[in-house]
N, C-alpha and C positions, 0 to 999 in steps of 0.2 A: 172142423178144418180138415182138408185132406192131408194124406201123409206127405205129399209133395210141398204143400205149403208149410207144414211143420218143419221139414228139412230146410226149406228156404229161410225161415225165421231163425233156425238154429245157426245156419251159416252166418247170417248177418250179426248175430249176437257175438260171435267169436271174432269179430273184427276189433273189439275192445278188450282191454285188459280186465281181468277179474281175479279176485283173491280166492275164490271158491274152486270146487272141483270143476274140471272142464271135460266135456265129452264130445266127441266128433264121430258121428256115424254116417255112413253113406248107404243110400238104398241100393239093394242088389237082388236079383232074381236067381232062379235055378242055374242059369248059364254062368252067372258070376261065381256062385258057390262051388261050381265044378272046376273052375279055372285053377291053375297052380297058384300056390301061395306066393305072395310078395316076399321077397328076400332082402333083408337089411344089409347093405353093403358099405355103409360109411356113417360115422357120427363126427360132426364138425361143429364148432361153435365160434361165433364172432360177436363183437360188440357193436351196437349202433346207437348213434346220437342224432336222431333226425332233427332238422330245422323246424323249430316251433312245437316239438314234441318231446315226450319224456324218454330218456335213454333206456335201453334194454339190451340184455344179452339174448342172442338167438342160438338155440341148440338144433341143428338140422340133422334129421335122421333120413338118409337117402336110401331109396329102395330100387331094385330091379323087379320088373314084372308087375308094375302098377303100385298102388298104395293099399294098405290095409283098410278093410271097411269100417273097423272100429278102433278108436283111439280113446284112451281114458288117461287123464292127468289129474292127480291130486296130491295134496301135502299129506305126509305121514310122519309119525313119530320116529320110525325106523323102517328100514328097507328089509324085506325078507325074500328069500329064495322061492320061486315057484316050485310047487311039488313038495319040497321038503318043509317049507316054512321057517327054515333056519334064518338067523339074522345075517344080513350082508353088510359088509363094512363100507359105509358111505360117509366120509367125513363132512362136516359142515354144521352150521347153526340152524339150518332148515333142510328138509329133504322133500324132494317130489318124486313121486312114483309115476312112471310113464309106461302104459301097456298097450301093445299093438296086437290086433287079432283080426283075421288070421295073418300071421307073418312068421317067418323063420329067420334066424341069424346064422344059418349054415346052409351048405349045399353038400352034394356027394363027396366033395373033397375036404370038407371040414368047415371051421368057423369062417364067416364072411364079414364079421363086424368085431370091433375091439371089445374085449371083456372089461377093460378099465382104461380110461383116458383122462388125463388132467388138462386143465385150461387155465390160461393166465388172463381171466376176466374179472370185472369188478364184483360180480355176484356168483356166477356159475364157476365152480372150481373143479368139478369132476363129474363124469358120467360112468356108472358102473352097471354092467349087465346083471340083472337078478334072475333072468329066466329066459329059456329057449326051449319050450317044452309043449308038445302037442299043438303046434301052430299058434302059440302065444309067445311073443318076445317082450321082455320087460326090462326096464332100466331104472335105476335110481340116480337122481341128480343131487349133487351136494352143493348147497348154496351158503353164501355169506349171510344172507338175510332172507326172511320170508316176505315176498313181495307179490303183487298181482301177476297173473300168468294169462297167456293168450296162446291158442293153438291154431295153426293154419295149414291148409293143404296147398302145396305148391307143386308146380310142373316144370318140366324141361330143365333139369332133371326132376323125377318124381321124388318128393320129399315131404316129410311132416316136420313143420317148424314149431318149436316150443319156445315162446318169447317170455322171458323172465325179466321183470322190472329191475333196473339198475341205475335209477336216478338218485344216487347218493355219492358222497365224496369218498375217496380212498387215498391211501398214502402208500409209497413203495417201501417195503421192508425185506430184509434178508431172510432167506430160508436155506439152511445147509443140507446137502445130500451127500451120500457116500459116492466117492469117485472110484468106481471099480477099475477103471483103466490105470489110474495113478497107483492104486493098491497093487495091481498085477505087476506093474513096472517097479514097484517099491520106491516110488517117488512122492515123498510128502509135499503138501498136505493131502491126506486121504479124504478130506471132506471139503466141498467147494459150495460156495453160495450162489443162489440165484435170487432174483427179485420178484416179489409178488405184490399185487395190490391188496391192501387190507383196510378194514374199516378203522378209523382212528380212535373210536371209542373204546375198543378192547384189542389193541394190536397184539399183546402177548398171547391172548387166546387165539386170535385170528391166524398168527403164523404157525401155530401148532396144527390148526385145521389144514393149512396149506401144506405143511409137511406131510401129513398123512394122505393128502390128495396125490402126492407123488410128483415126480418129474414130468415135464412135458415130453411128448414124443421126440421133439427135436433134442431135448436135453438127454433123453435115454440113448439117443444115437451117439452122444459123445461119452457115454459110460456112467452117467449119473444114475444112482439107484436109491430107493427108499430102503433103509435097514429097519425093519420093525422089531427085530429080536423077539418075535413071538407075540408082540403087543397088537391088539386091535385098535387101540386109540390111547389117548391120555386124558386124564381128568385134571383140570386146573389150567393155568398155574394160579396159585395163591402166592402173592408177593408181600413180604413183610420184612422190615429191617434189612433190606438188601438181599434176602433169600427167596428165591422162587422155588415153590414146591409143586411137583407133578406126580400123579400116580398112574402107572401103566394099567390098562384093562386087558382082559383076555389072557395071555400068557406071558412068560419072561424067560428067555434063554440066550446066552451068548453064542451057543453052538461051538464052544471052545475057541472062538475067534477073539482077536484083540480089538476088533472094531465092532461097535454095536450102536444101538439107537442113541446112547448117550453122546456119541460124537456128533450127532446131528442136533440133538435137543439143547445141549449146553451152549454152544456158540450162537444158536438161534435165539435163545433167551437173553443172553448176555449182551446182545446189541442194544438193549434198553438201559438207559442210565439208571434206573431203579433197581437193577439186578446185578449183583456182584458174585453171588453164589447160586448154584443150582442143585437141588436135592431131588433125586429121582427115586420114587418108591415102587415096589413090586405091587401086583394086584392085591396082595394081603396087607399092604401098608407098611412094609418093612424096607429099611435102607441101612447101610452100614454105619453112617454117622448122622443120625437124626438131629443132633443138637450142634450149636456152634456155627461160626462163620467159616464154612468150608464146603466145597462140593461133595456130593455123596451119590453113590449109585447102590442099587441092591446087589446082594451077593450073586444072584442069578445072572447078572450082567458081567461077572468076572470071567476071564478066559478059562 
């Protein structure tokens, strides 16, 4: 089979959803290799419910200067930074690694695409840049569920679309974020809720994933922020006898502030009728009041 025929078969295969790794390569000669690298200039996501078809979330990576010749998309246990190999914080129950080559996410004036952006979609909750190094740009997508994936090359404008299956039911739940504008003006409450779609089977776990995905760009414009207090994530919750227990991962520090991650986690979990008290543990498993029906935070979250 000729290389042109192989490419044609590959393009047809990518019109259907697949749960395995997806690779999309375009043929190119010496002239194409010498052309300037495509530059990533936008990352957007939308939900689609086609008539007669399965619903999906589409993450569109928009480029100037054409499309990268190579695209690789695969599920990974964790996202790592290109070059350093260090872990990258991508919240979710599943993670997709997306790699473009050759492609840059910067120009002479600086970054041209977001480093981290949250979405209010059934499955895709965030896109996090994990690399912009030696003409390779990569992102990690944080998902609510592992579902089949499809990759498409689209034009006018030039973009790579990553379609992630989202044919499952969700329910709206509250997620609390720090209101920096209210805090600066000293007008309580300092934490404000927004609504996110979550899978109904594990709603308490799902809202914590949505919390660490962060506010939407439109919400950030109003002053909402994620206060992590040094944490890279949360393990749990385990809920028993009205008490929800969660453990911070990474680090833990209040930075001397009276507002911390606890102000987000406690009300976010107490929206559920089975949760009356919340105990937050530091990465080593310590909290001030481990026993009893009372809220508790670790010493490292005290001002």
